[in-house]
Phi, psi and omega in degrees: 000314181297322180296319180296315179298317180298319179295320178296318178296318178297318177298316180297316179296324176297318177297317180298313180299318178297317179297313181299321179293318182292325185263337185077011182281146176281149183297325178294321179292321177301310179300320180294314181291320185281322189224005183064032180219100181291348180262002186302306185292314177301322178293322177295319178296329181278004177108002178288165180239159181248149169290155181302321181293323179291318178298319179297318178297319179295311179297319180297317179299314181296319180297314180297315183297319179293320177297318178298317180295321179296320178299310184291333175291323181281322183235077185299336179265002179081011182260136178261341177225150177294135177083356179236146182214000000 
């Protein structure tokens, strides 16, 4: 059981690191924006564990933010069609 939890935490931290690199966001800001806890990521790195609901909120925030960034990269003016805005 402990090995499975550790692997899940490691997977999550890899996702977090990838997200932070892609966005340039600080880890404290990510925790604050995603879960209202700026100490979340440092505590996870120090060996802490997350409740399933907290992990879900973090993953959902990162997924939404990446989708949002992809949209704005594709449509820098916020337009999805020419001539419409």
